[in-house]
Biopython code that builds the backbone (N, CA, C, O; Angstrom):
import numpy as np
from Bio.PDB.StructureBuilder import StructureBuilder

atoms = [
    (1, "ILE", "N", (-27.388, 63.555, -0.176)),
    (1, "ILE", "CA", (-28.690, 63.867, -0.748)),
    (1, "ILE", "C", (-28.546, 63.894, -2.263)),
    (1, "ILE", "O", (-27.607, 64.478, -2.804)),
    (2, "ASP", "N", (-29.487, 63.256, -2.929)),
    (2, "ASP", "CA", (-29.546, 63.284, -4.391)),
    (2, "ASP", "C", (-30.874, 63.920, -4.780)),
    (2, "ASP", "O", (-31.942, 63.406, -4.447)),
    (3, "HIS", "N", (-30.796, 65.037, -5.486)),
    (3, "HIS", "CA", (-31.999, 65.721, -5.969)),
    (3, "HIS", "C", (-32.397, 65.113, -7.303)),
    (3, "HIS", "O", (-31.590, 65.079, -8.232)),
    (4, "LYS", "N", (-33.613, 64.641, -7.408)),
    (4, "LYS", "CA", (-34.119, 64.029, -8.635)),
    (4, "LYS", "C", (-35.213, 64.907, -9.238)),
    (4, "LYS", "O", (-36.031, 65.480, -8.519)),
    (5, "THR", "N", (-35.214, 65.004, -10.561)),
    (5, "THR", "CA", (-36.300, 65.711, -11.225)),
    (5, "THR", "C", (-37.430, 64.754, -11.552)),
    (5, "THR", "O", (-38.540, 65.187, -11.859)),
    (6, "GLY", "N", (-37.163, 63.468, -11.491)),
    (6, "GLY", "CA", (-38.189, 62.458, -11.740)),
    (6, "GLY", "C", (-38.492, 61.699, -10.466)),
    (6, "GLY", "O", (-38.381, 62.234, -9.363)),
    (7, "ASP", "N", (-38.874, 60.449, -10.632)),
    (7, "ASP", "CA", (-39.228, 59.614, -9.483)),
    (7, "ASP", "C", (-37.984, 59.238, -8.686)),
    (7, "ASP", "O", (-36.887, 59.124, -9.232)),
    (8, "ILE", "N", (-38.180, 59.051, -7.398)),
    (8, "ILE", "CA", (-37.086, 58.601, -6.542)),
    (8, "ILE", "C", (-37.203, 57.088, -6.362)),
    (8, "ILE", "O", (-38.303, 56.540, -6.427)),
    (9, "PRO", "N", (-36.067, 56.405, -6.134)),
    (9, "PRO", "CA", (-36.134, 54.949, -5.968)),
    (9, "PRO", "C", (-36.866, 54.573, -4.684)),
    (9, "PRO", "O", (-36.853, 55.308, -3.696)),
    (10, "SER", "N", (-37.498, 53.419, -4.730)),
    (10, "SER", "CA", (-38.187, 52.916, -3.541)),
    (10, "SER", "C", (-37.158, 52.482, -2.505)),
    (10, "SER", "O", (-35.997, 52.231, -2.830)),
    (11, "GLU", "N", (-37.596, 52.397, -1.268)),
    (11, "GLU", "CA", (-36.703, 51.926, -0.200)),
    (11, "GLU", "C", (-36.237, 50.501, -0.502)),
    (11, "GLU", "O", (-35.088, 50.156, -0.225)),
    (12, "LYS", "N", (-37.115, 49.677, -1.066)),
    (12, "LYS", "CA", (-36.755, 48.296, -1.415)),
    (12, "LYS", "C", (-35.613, 48.290, -2.430)),
    (12, "LYS", "O", (-34.664, 47.523, -2.274)),
    (13, "LYS", "N", (-35.684, 49.131, -3.466)),
    (13, "LYS", "CA", (-34.612, 49.179, -4.462)),
    (13, "LYS", "C", (-33.298, 49.621, -3.829)),
    (13, "LYS", "O", (-32.234, 49.108, -4.174)),
    (14, "ILE", "N", (-33.373, 50.564, -2.912)),
    (14, "ILE", "CA", (-32.163, 51.038, -2.242)),
    (14, "ILE", "C", (-31.567, 49.914, -1.402)),
    (14, "ILE", "O", (-30.369, 49.643, -1.487)),
    (15, "LEU", "N", (-32.396, 49.261, -0.594)),
    (15, "LEU", "CA", (-31.906, 48.207, 0.297)),
    (15, "LEU", "C", (-31.451, 46.967, -0.465)),
    (15, "LEU", "O", (-30.572, 46.240, -0.004)),
    (16, "ASP", "N", (-32.056, 46.724, -1.643)),
    (16, "ASP", "CA", (-31.641, 45.591, -2.479)),
    (16, "ASP", "C", (-30.362, 45.892, -3.262)),
    (16, "ASP", "O", (-29.794, 44.998, -3.888)),
    (17, "GLY", "N", (-29.908, 47.144, -3.228)),
    (17, "GLY", "CA", (-28.701, 47.509, -3.966)),
    (17, "GLY", "C", (-28.957, 47.779, -5.438)),
    (17, "GLY", "O", (-28.040, 47.683, -6.252)),
    (18, "ARG", "N", (-30.199, 48.118, -5.792)),
    (18, "ARG", "CA", (-30.503, 48.422, -7.196)),
    (18, "ARG", "C", (-30.529, 49.916, -7.463)),
    (18, "ARG", "O", (-30.637, 50.324, -8.620)),
    (19, "ALA", "N", (-30.435, 50.737, -6.442)),
    (19, "ALA", "CA", (-30.293, 52.190, -6.569)),
    (19, "ALA", "C", (-28.939, 52.507, -5.941)),
    (19, "ALA", "O", (-28.848, 52.764, -4.741)),
    (20, "LEU", "N", (-27.919, 52.489, -6.736)),
    (20, "LEU", "CA", (-26.551, 52.449, -6.218)),
    (20, "LEU", "C", (-25.877, 53.799, -5.985)),
    (20, "LEU", "O", (-24.942, 53.872, -5.188)),
    (21, "GLN", "N", (-26.307, 54.849, -6.637)),
    (21, "GLN", "CA", (-25.541, 56.077, -6.640)),
    (21, "GLN", "C", (-25.142, 56.544, -5.239)),
    (21, "GLN", "O", (-23.953, 56.701, -4.962)),
    (22, "LEU", "N", (-26.092, 56.763, -4.373)),
    (22, "LEU", "CA", (-25.755, 57.273, -3.046)),
    (22, "LEU", "C", (-25.077, 56.226, -2.172)),
    (22, "LEU", "O", (-24.273, 56.575, -1.307)),
    (23, "LEU", "N", (-25.387, 54.956, -2.381)),
    (23, "LEU", "CA", (-24.702, 53.910, -1.623)),
    (23, "LEU", "C", (-23.218, 53.884, -1.981)),
    (23, "LEU", "O", (-22.370, 53.696, -1.109)),
    (24, "VAL", "N", (-22.908, 54.069, -3.250)),
    (24, "VAL", "CA", (-21.502, 54.106, -3.662)),
    (24, "VAL", "C", (-20.817, 55.332, -3.060)),
    (24, "VAL", "O", (-19.678, 55.239, -2.602)),
    (25, "TYR", "N", (-21.497, 56.474, -3.056)),
    (25, "TYR", "CA", (-20.916, 57.667, -2.426)),
    (25, "TYR", "C", (-20.661, 57.426, -0.942)),
    (25, "TYR", "O", (-19.627, 57.838, -0.416)),
    (26, "ALA", "N", (-21.595, 56.764, -0.266)),
    (26, "ALA", "CA", (-21.409, 56.461, 1.157)),
    (26, "ALA", "C", (-20.222, 55.527, 1.355)),
    (26, "ALA", "O", (-19.458, 55.674, 2.309)),
    (27, "MET", "N", (-20.074, 54.567, 0.449)),
    (27, "MET", "CA", (-18.959, 53.634, 0.517)),
    (27, "MET", "C", (-17.633, 54.379, 0.305)),
    (27, "MET", "O", (-16.660, 54.125, 1.016)),
    (28, "LEU", "N", (-17.594, 55.283, -0.655)),
    (28, "LEU", "CA", (-16.377, 56.051, -0.912)),
    (28, "LEU", "C", (-16.049, 56.979, 0.246)),
    (28, "LEU", "O", (-14.881, 57.224, 0.546)),
    (29, "GLN", "N", (-17.075, 57.487, 0.886)),
    (29, "GLN", "CA", (-16.857, 58.370, 2.030)),
    (29, "GLN", "C", (-16.137, 57.628, 3.150)),
    (29, "GLN", "O", (-15.340, 58.226, 3.874)),
    (30, "GLU", "N", (-16.407, 56.330, 3.302)),
    (30, "GLU", "CA", (-15.715, 55.533, 4.313)),
    (30, "GLU", "C", (-14.210, 55.534, 4.098)),
    (30, "GLU", "O", (-13.441, 55.457, 5.056)),
    (31, "LYS", "N", (-13.786, 55.623, 2.828)),
    (31, "LYS", "CA", (-12.353, 55.633, 2.513)),
    (31, "LYS", "C", (-11.654, 56.856, 3.093)),
    (31, "LYS", "O", (-10.441, 56.836, 3.307)),
    (32, "THR", "N", (-12.413, 57.923, 3.351)),
    (32, "THR", "CA", (-11.832, 59.137, 3.931)),
    (32, "THR", "C", (-11.852, 59.097, 5.453)),
    (32, "THR", "O", (-11.345, 60.007, 6.108)),
    (33, "GLY", "N", (-12.436, 58.042, 6.014)),
    (33, "GLY", "CA", (-12.545, 57.924, 7.459)),
    (33, "GLY", "C", (-13.862, 58.455, 8.002)),
    (33, "GLY", "O", (-14.121, 58.355, 9.201)),
    (34, "ALA", "N", (-14.697, 59.018, 7.134)),
    (34, "ALA", "CA", (-16.004, 59.531, 7.550)),
    (34, "ALA", "C", (-17.053, 58.437, 7.361)),
    (34, "ALA", "O", (-16.821, 57.450, 6.662)),
    (35, "THR", "N", (-18.185, 58.626, 7.983)),
    (35, "THR", "CA", (-19.272, 57.662, 7.864)),
    (35, "THR", "C", (-20.548, 58.393, 7.478)),
    (35, "THR", "O", (-20.925, 59.379, 8.111)),
    (36, "ALA", "N", (-21.207, 57.906, 6.438)),
    (36, "ALA", "CA", (-22.512, 58.448, 6.066)),
    (36, "ALA", "C", (-23.550, 57.723, 6.911)),
    (36, "ALA", "O", (-23.720, 56.511, 6.783)),
    (37, "GLU", "N", (-24.228, 58.443, 7.755)),
    (37, "GLU", "CA", (-25.218, 57.830, 8.630)),
    (37, "GLU", "C", (-26.523, 57.545, 7.901)),
    (37, "GLU", "O", (-27.288, 56.671, 8.310)),
    (38, "ALA", "N", (-26.780, 58.276, 6.824)),
    (38, "ALA", "CA", (-28.020, 58.091, 6.079)),
    (38, "ALA", "C", (-27.838, 58.643, 4.670)),
    (38, "ALA", "O", (-26.935, 59.436, 4.404)),
    (39, "ILE", "N", (-28.723, 58.201, 3.776)),
    (39, "ILE", "CA", (-28.788, 58.773, 2.441)),
    (39, "ILE", "C", (-30.222, 59.245, 2.220)),
    (39, "ILE", "O", (-31.166, 58.707, 2.798)),
    (40, "GLU", "N", (-30.363, 60.254, 1.376)),
    (40, "GLU", "CA", (-31.701, 60.756, 1.087)),
    (40, "GLU", "C", (-31.821, 61.070, -0.392)),
    (40, "GLU", "O", (-30.907, 61.618, -1.010)),
    (41, "TYR", "N", (-32.966, 60.712, -0.941)),
    (41, "TYR", "CA", (-33.338, 61.102, -2.295)),
    (41, "TYR", "C", (-34.460, 62.119, -2.160)),
    (41, "TYR", "O", (-35.423, 61.892, -1.428)),
    (42, "TRP", "N", (-34.341, 63.225, -2.854)),
    (42, "TRP", "CA", (-35.375, 64.254, -2.855)),
    (42, "TRP", "C", (-35.903, 64.397, -4.266)),
    (42, "TRP", "O", (-35.137, 64.674, -5.189)),
    (43, "ALA", "N", (-37.202, 64.214, -4.447)),
    (43, "ALA", "CA", (-37.840, 64.445, -5.736)),
    (43, "ALA", "C", (-38.319, 65.892, -5.744)),
    (43, "ALA", "O", (-39.140, 66.288, -4.917)),
    (44, "LEU", "N", (-37.807, 66.663, -6.670)),
    (44, "LEU", "CA", (-38.208, 68.055, -6.762)),
    (44, "LEU", "C", (-39.662, 68.128, -7.210)),
    (44, "LEU", "O", (-40.082, 67.351, -8.067)),
    (45, "PRO", "N", (-40.431, 69.046, -6.645)),
    (45, "PRO", "CA", (-41.855, 69.101, -6.980)),
    (45, "PRO", "C", (-42.086, 69.559, -8.418)),
    (45, "PRO", "O", (-41.394, 70.433, -8.941)),
    (46, "ARG", "N", (-43.080, 68.936, -9.029)),
    (46, "ARG", "CA", (-43.539, 69.370, -10.344)),
    (46, "ARG", "C", (-44.668, 70.369, -10.132)),
    (46, "ARG", "O", (-45.228, 70.462, -9.039)),
    (47, "LEU", "N", (-44.990, 71.091, -11.149)),
    (47, "LEU", "CA", (-46.034, 72.096, -11.049)),
    (47, "LEU", "C", (-47.328, 71.470, -10.516)),
    (47, "LEU", "O", (-47.850, 70.518, -11.096)),
    (48, "GLY", "N", (-47.827, 72.004, -9.429)),
    (48, "GLY", "CA", (-49.072, 71.518, -8.850)),
    (48, "GLY", "C", (-48.921, 70.275, -7.991)),
    (48, "GLY", "O", (-49.922, 69.749, -7.505)),
    (49, "GLU", "N", (-47.698, 69.788, -7.788)),
    (49, "GLU", "CA", (-47.472, 68.589, -6.986)),
    (49, "GLU", "C", (-46.553, 68.909, -5.807)),
    (49, "GLU", "O", (-45.916, 69.962, -5.758)),
    (50, "VAL", "N", (-46.507, 67.996, -4.886)),
    (50, "VAL", "CA", (-45.628, 68.115, -3.733)),
    (50, "VAL", "C", (-44.410, 67.228, -3.968)),
    (50, "VAL", "O", (-44.543, 66.120, -4.488)),
    (51, "GLY", "N", (-43.240, 67.700, -3.595)),
    (51, "GLY", "CA", (-42.039, 66.885, -3.725)),
    (51, "GLY", "C", (-42.065, 65.711, -2.762)),
    (51, "GLY", "O", (-42.916, 65.639, -1.876)),
    (52, "GLN", "N", (-41.121, 64.791, -2.943)),
    (52, "GLN", "CA", (-41.027, 63.621, -2.066)),
    (52, "GLN", "C", (-39.621, 63.542, -1.492)),
    (52, "GLN", "O", (-38.674, 64.102, -2.043)),
    (53, "GLN", "N", (-39.508, 62.845, -0.389)),
    (53, "GLN", "CA", (-38.209, 62.619, 0.231)),
    (53, "GLN", "C", (-38.156, 61.171, 0.704)),
    (53, "GLN", "O", (-39.112, 60.670, 1.297)),
    (54, "ARG", "N", (-37.041, 60.504, 0.439)),
    (54, "ARG", "CA", (-36.839, 59.135, 0.911)),
    (54, "ARG", "C", (-35.552, 59.126, 1.731)),
    (54, "ARG", "O", (-34.482, 59.455, 1.218)),
    (55, "HIS", "N", (-35.656, 58.752, 2.993)),
    (55, "HIS", "CA", (-34.530, 58.702, 3.926)),
    (55, "HIS", "C", (-34.249, 57.236, 4.262)),
    (55, "HIS", "O", (-35.155, 56.495, 4.642)),
    (56, "VAL", "N", (-32.988, 56.827, 4.117)),
    (56, "VAL", "CA", (-32.608, 55.451, 4.458)),
    (56, "VAL", "C", (-31.321, 55.505, 5.267)),
    (56, "VAL", "O", (-30.327, 56.080, 4.823)),
    (57, "ASP", "N", (-31.338, 54.912, 6.444)),
    (57, "ASP", "CA", (-30.114, 54.806, 7.239)),
    (57, "ASP", "C", (-29.129, 53.906, 6.510)),
    (57, "ASP", "O", (-29.535, 52.945, 5.856)),
    (58, "THR", "N", (-27.832, 54.207, 6.616)),
    (58, "THR", "CA", (-26.816, 53.420, 5.902)),
    (58, "THR", "C", (-25.843, 52.759, 6.878)),
    (58, "THR", "O", (-24.699, 53.192, 7.012)),
    (59, "PRO", "N", (-26.300, 51.719, 7.550)),
    (59, "PRO", "CA", (-25.368, 50.991, 8.420)),
    (59, "PRO", "C", (-24.341, 50.242, 7.580)),
    (59, "PRO", "O", (-24.559, 49.997, 6.394)),
    (60, "ALA", "N", (-23.237, 49.885, 8.191)),
    (60, "ALA", "CA", (-22.178, 49.157, 7.486)),
    (60, "ALA", "C", (-22.708, 47.877, 6.854)),
    (60, "ALA", "O", (-22.226, 47.463, 5.800)),
    (61, "SER", "N", (-23.696, 47.245, 7.485)),
    (61, "SER", "CA", (-24.234, 45.993, 6.948)),
    (61, "SER", "C", (-24.888, 46.194, 5.584)),
    (61, "SER", "O", (-24.975, 45.252, 4.797)),
    (62, "LEU", "N", (-25.347, 47.409, 5.297)),
    (62, "LEU", "CA", (-25.932, 47.707, 3.990)),
    (62, "LEU", "C", (-24.847, 47.898, 2.935)),
    (62, "LEU", "O", (-25.056, 47.584, 1.763)),
    (63, "LEU", "N", (-23.697, 48.410, 3.345)),
    (63, "LEU", "CA", (-22.626, 48.706, 2.395)),
    (63, "LEU", "C", (-21.723, 47.514, 2.104)),
    (63, "LEU", "O", (-21.146, 47.436, 1.020)),
    (64, "GLU", "N", (-21.587, 46.595, 3.036)),
    (64, "GLU", "CA", (-20.672, 45.466, 2.838)),
    (64, "GLU", "C", (-20.996, 44.628, 1.596)),
    (64, "GLU", "O", (-20.094, 44.357, 0.804)),
    (65, "PRO", "N", (-22.258, 44.208, 1.398)),
    (65, "PRO", "CA", (-22.547, 43.430, 0.184)),
    (65, "PRO", "C", (-22.285, 44.238, -1.091)),
    (65, "PRO", "O", (-21.884, 43.682, -2.114)),
    (66, "LEU", "N", (-22.512, 45.542, -1.021)),
    (66, "LEU", "CA", (-22.279, 46.400, -2.175)),
    (66, "LEU", "C", (-20.802, 46.414, -2.560)),
    (66, "LEU", "O", (-20.469, 46.403, -3.745)),
    (67, "LYS", "N", (-19.931, 46.439, -1.581)),
    (67, "LYS", "CA", (-18.492, 46.454, -1.852)),
    (67, "LYS", "C", (-18.080, 45.225, -2.657)),
    (67, "LYS", "O", (-17.312, 45.331, -3.613)),
    (68, "ALA", "N", (-18.585, 44.077, -2.274)),
    (68, "ALA", "CA", (-18.251, 42.840, -2.992)),
    (68, "ALA", "C", (-18.805, 42.867, -4.413)),
    (68, "ALA", "O", (-18.098, 42.526, -5.361)),
    (69, "ARG", "N", (-20.063, 43.270, -4.565)),
    (69, "ARG", "CA", (-20.677, 43.321, -5.898)),
    (69, "ARG", "C", (-19.984, 44.336, -6.793)),
    (69, "ARG", "O", (-19.774, 44.076, -7.978)),
    (70, "LEU", "N", (-19.628, 45.480, -6.245)),
    (70, "LEU", "CA", (-18.956, 46.508, -7.027)),
    (70, "LEU", "C", (-17.575, 46.030, -7.464)),
    (70, "LEU", "O", (-17.163, 46.271, -8.599)),
    (71, "GLY", "N", (-16.870, 45.362, -6.580)),
    (71, "GLY", "CA", (-15.561, 44.813, -6.931)),
    (71, "GLY", "C", (-15.663, 43.803, -8.067)),
    (71, "GLY", "O", (-14.846, 43.815, -8.987)),
    (72, "GLU", "N", (-16.661, 42.933, -8.004)),
    (72, "GLU", "CA", (-16.864, 41.945, -9.071)),
    (72, "GLU", "C", (-17.193, 42.627, -10.398)),
    (72, "GLU", "O", (-16.687, 42.231, -11.448)),
    (73, "ALA", "N", (-18.043, 43.650, -10.344)),
    (73, "ALA", "CA", (-18.420, 44.370, -11.568)),
    (73, "ALA", "C", (-17.220, 45.079, -12.175)),
    (73, "ALA", "O", (-17.050, 45.072, -13.395)),
    (74, "LEU", "N", (-16.392, 45.686, -11.345)),
    (74, "LEU", "CA", (-15.208, 46.386, -11.860)),
    (74, "LEU", "C", (-14.208, 45.408, -12.469)),
    (74, "LEU", "O", (-13.601, 45.707, -13.497)),
    (75, "GLN", "N", (-14.032, 44.249, -11.850)),
    (75, "GLN", "CA", (-13.138, 43.239, -12.420)),
    (75, "GLN", "C", (-13.618, 42.804, -13.798)),
    (75, "GLN", "O", (-12.821, 42.622, -14.718)),
    (76, "CYS", "N", (-14.923, 42.640, -13.928)),
    (76, "CYS", "CA", (-15.502, 42.257, -15.215)),
    (76, "CYS", "C", (-15.255, 43.345, -16.259)),
    (76, "CYS", "O", (-14.870, 43.047, -17.389)),
    (77, "LEU", "N", (-15.476, 44.606, -15.880)),
    (77, "LEU", "CA", (-15.274, 45.709, -16.826)),
    (77, "LEU", "C", (-13.811, 45.876, -17.223)),
    (77, "LEU", "O", (-13.516, 46.275, -18.349)),
    (78, "LEU", "N", (-12.903, 45.576, -16.312)),
    (78, "LEU", "CA", (-11.476, 45.726, -16.598)),
    (78, "LEU", "C", (-10.916, 44.578, -17.428)),
    (78, "LEU", "O", (-9.811, 44.683, -17.960)),
    (79, "ASP", "N", (-11.657, 43.491, -17.543)),
    (79, "ASP", "CA", (-11.228, 42.346, -18.338)),
    (79, "ASP", "C", (-11.292, 42.721, -19.825)),
    (79, "ASP", "O", (-12.366, 43.069, -20.315)),
    (80, "PRO", "N", (-10.174, 42.657, -20.550)),
    (80, "PRO", "CA", (-10.179, 43.027, -21.971)),
    (80, "PRO", "C", (-11.145, 42.187, -22.815)),
    (80, "PRO", "O", (-11.533, 42.608, -23.904)),
    (81, "ALA", "N", (-11.528, 41.027, -22.333)),
    (81, "ALA", "CA", (-12.452, 40.179, -23.083)),
    (81, "ALA", "C", (-13.914, 40.591, -22.904)),
    (81, "ALA", "O", (-14.789, 40.057, -23.586)),
    (82, "THR", "N", (-14.191, 41.523, -22.006)),
    (82, "THR", "CA", (-15.564, 41.961, -21.766)),
    (82, "THR", "C", (-15.956, 43.004, -22.802)),
    (82, "THR", "O", (-15.353, 44.075, -22.859)),
    (83, "PRO", "N", (-16.961, 42.705, -23.623)),
    (83, "PRO", "CA", (-17.412, 43.705, -24.595)),
    (83, "PRO", "C", (-18.215, 44.798, -23.895)),
    (83, "PRO", "O", (-19.016, 44.510, -23.005)),
    (84, "LEU", "N", (-18.008, 46.026, -24.287)),
    (84, "LEU", "CA", (-18.761, 47.150, -23.728)),
    (84, "LEU", "C", (-19.802, 47.563, -24.757)),
    (84, "LEU", "O", (-19.528, 48.362, -25.653)),
    (85, "ILE", "N", (-20.991, 47.012, -24.615)),
    (85, "ILE", "CA", (-22.070, 47.195, -25.578)),
    (85, "ILE", "C", (-22.970, 48.340, -25.108)),
    (85, "ILE", "O", (-23.334, 48.400, -23.933)),
    (86, "ALA", "N", (-23.327, 49.238, -26.011)),
    (86, "ALA", "CA", (-24.148, 50.392, -25.651)),
    (86, "ALA", "C", (-25.537, 49.981, -25.170)),
    (86, "ALA", "O", (-26.064, 50.588, -24.237)),
    (87, "ASN", "N", (-26.137, 48.969, -25.782)),
    (87, "ASN", "CA", (-27.487, 48.574, -25.398)),
    (87, "ASN", "C", (-27.658, 47.081, -25.681)),
    (87, "ASN", "O", (-27.765, 46.663, -26.833)),
    (88, "THR", "N", (-27.682, 46.299, -24.626)),
    (88, "THR", "CA", (-27.824, 44.853, -24.794)),
    (88, "THR", "C", (-29.276, 44.438, -24.948)),
    (88, "THR", "O", (-29.566, 43.356, -25.459)),
    (89, "GLY", "N", (-30.194, 45.299, -24.506)),
    (89, "GLY", "CA", (-31.602, 44.950, -24.543)),
    (89, "GLY", "C", (-31.992, 43.971, -23.455)),
    (89, "GLY", "O", (-33.140, 43.530, -23.411)),
    (90, "GLU", "N", (-31.063, 43.619, -22.573)),
    (90, "GLU", "CA", (-31.337, 42.636, -21.535)),
    (90, "GLU", "C", (-30.930, 43.142, -20.154)),
    (90, "GLU", "O", (-30.409, 42.373, -19.346)),
    (91, "ALA", "N", (-31.157, 44.410, -19.876)),
    (91, "ALA", "CA", (-30.796, 44.954, -18.574)),
    (91, "ALA", "C", (-31.671, 44.310, -17.497)),
    (91, "ALA", "O", (-32.894, 44.291, -17.637)),
    (92, "PRO", "N", (-31.068, 43.779, -16.421)),
    (92, "PRO", "CA", (-31.841, 43.037, -15.416)),
    (92, "PRO", "C", (-32.852, 43.881, -14.646)),
    (92, "PRO", "O", (-33.864, 43.350, -14.188)),
    (93, "PHE", "N", (-32.605, 45.177, -14.493)),
    (93, "PHE", "CA", (-33.513, 46.025, -13.720)),
    (93, "PHE", "C", (-34.038, 47.176, -14.569)),
    (93, "PHE", "O", (-34.331, 48.248, -14.039)),
    (94, "GLY", "N", (-34.160, 46.972, -15.866)),
    (94, "GLY", "CA", (-34.581, 48.052, -16.746)),
    (94, "GLY", "C", (-33.360, 48.666, -17.405)),
    (94, "GLY", "O", (-32.232, 48.417, -16.981)),
    (95, "ASP", "N", (-33.572, 49.445, -18.412)),
    (95, "ASP", "CA", (-32.467, 50.035, -19.159)),
    (95, "ASP", "C", (-32.215, 51.449, -18.661)),
    (95, "ASP", "O", (-32.817, 52.404, -19.153)),
    (96, "ASP", "N", (-31.325, 51.582, -17.684)),
    (96, "ASP", "CA", (-31.034, 52.876, -17.082)),
    (96, "ASP", "C", (-30.409, 53.858, -18.063)),
    (96, "ASP", "O", (-30.463, 55.066, -17.834)),
    (97, "TYR", "N", (-29.822, 53.376, -19.142)),
    (97, "TYR", "CA", (-29.076, 54.242, -20.042)),
    (97, "TYR", "C", (-29.833, 54.574, -21.323)),
    (97, "TYR", "O", (-29.296, 55.275, -22.180)),
    (98, "ALA", "N", (-31.045, 54.097, -21.476)),
    (98, "ALA", "CA", (-31.798, 54.327, -22.706)),
    (98, "ALA", "C", (-31.955, 55.821, -22.990)),
    (98, "ALA", "O", (-31.877, 56.245, -24.143)),
    (99, "GLY", "N", (-32.174, 56.613, -21.950)),
    (99, "GLY", "CA", (-32.352, 58.047, -22.132)),
    (99, "GLY", "C", (-31.069, 58.779, -22.485)),
    (99, "GLY", "O", (-31.112, 59.897, -22.998)),
    (100, "LEU", "N", (-29.930, 58.158, -22.217)),
    (100, "LEU", "CA", (-28.642, 58.790, -22.499)),
    (100, "LEU", "C", (-28.018, 58.304, -23.792)),
    (100, "LEU", "O", (-27.188, 58.993, -24.385)),
    (101, "SER", "N", (-28.408, 57.140, -24.222)),
    (101, "SER", "CA", (-27.784, 56.517, -25.374)),
    (101, "SER", "C", (-28.075, 57.283, -26.649)),
    (101, "SER", "O", (-29.174, 57.802, -26.845)),
    (102, "ARG", "N", (-27.083, 57.343, -27.502)),
    (102, "ARG", "CA", (-27.245, 57.922, -28.838)),
    (102, "ARG", "C", (-27.045, 56.828, -29.877)),
    (102, "ARG", "O", (-26.555, 57.081, -30.977)),
    (103, "TYR", "N", (-27.433, 55.604, -29.512)),
    (103, "TYR", "CA", (-27.199, 54.442, -30.379)),
    (103, "TYR", "C", (-27.799, 54.645, -31.764)),
    (103, "TYR", "O", (-27.149, 54.368, -32.772)),
    (104, "ASP", "N", (-29.042, 55.129, -31.817)),
    (104, "ASP", "CA", (-29.692, 55.308, -33.133)),
    (104, "ASP", "C", (-28.898, 56.270, -34.017)),
    (104, "ASP", "O", (-28.760, 56.049, -35.220)),
    (105, "GLU", "N", (-28.379, 57.336, -33.413)),
    (105, "GLU", "CA", (-27.596, 58.296, -34.190)),
    (105, "GLU", "C", (-26.277, 57.667, -34.654)),
    (105, "GLU", "O", (-25.844, 57.886, -35.786)),
    (106, "TRP", "N", (-25.639, 56.877, -33.766)),
    (106, "TRP", "CA", (-24.352, 56.267, -34.103)),
    (106, "TRP", "C", (-24.518, 55.186, -35.166)),
    (106, "TRP", "O", (-23.694, 55.043, -36.070)),
    (107, "ALA", "N", (-25.605, 54.431, -35.031)),
    (107, "ALA", "CA", (-25.805, 53.301, -35.952)),
    (107, "ALA", "C", (-26.285, 53.755, -37.326)),
    (107, "ALA", "O", (-26.243, 52.991, -38.290)),
    (108, "GLY", "N", (-26.736, 54.992, -37.408)),
    (108, "GLY", "CA", (-27.182, 55.515, -38.716)),
    (108, "GLY", "C", (-28.577, 55.175, -38.902)),
    (108, "GLY", "O", (-29.162, 55.513, -39.931)),
]
sb = StructureBuilder()
sb.init_structure("model")
sb.init_model(0)
sb.init_chain("A")
sb.init_seg("    ")
for serial, (resi, resn, name, xyz) in enumerate(atoms, 1):
    if name == "N":
        sb.init_residue(resn, " ", resi, " ")
    sb.init_atom(name, np.array(xyz, "f"), 0.0, 1.0, " ", f" {name:<3s}", serial, name[0])
structure = sb.get_structure()
């Protein structure tokens, strides 16, 4: 379960592998011999609103493509020729790190 203070990812984003956090945790859990049968995102309620819950079953078929993609991404990151840029401005699914980046402060 991942508790979110903002919006929770859609089922489509989860199944497409664009909401990776809990899928990666489920994949890592397999390494211990356990199996995550499902993942859930819970949006905590805001004042005057009702919270939301998104439940997605996690069969092995959902995790297998993720393993390959994650392996490719890690190989790319481990390559000394890969630049680690704080903000490329070309994130394929939006800029997930914009809220965390301190680029403006670093750049002066």
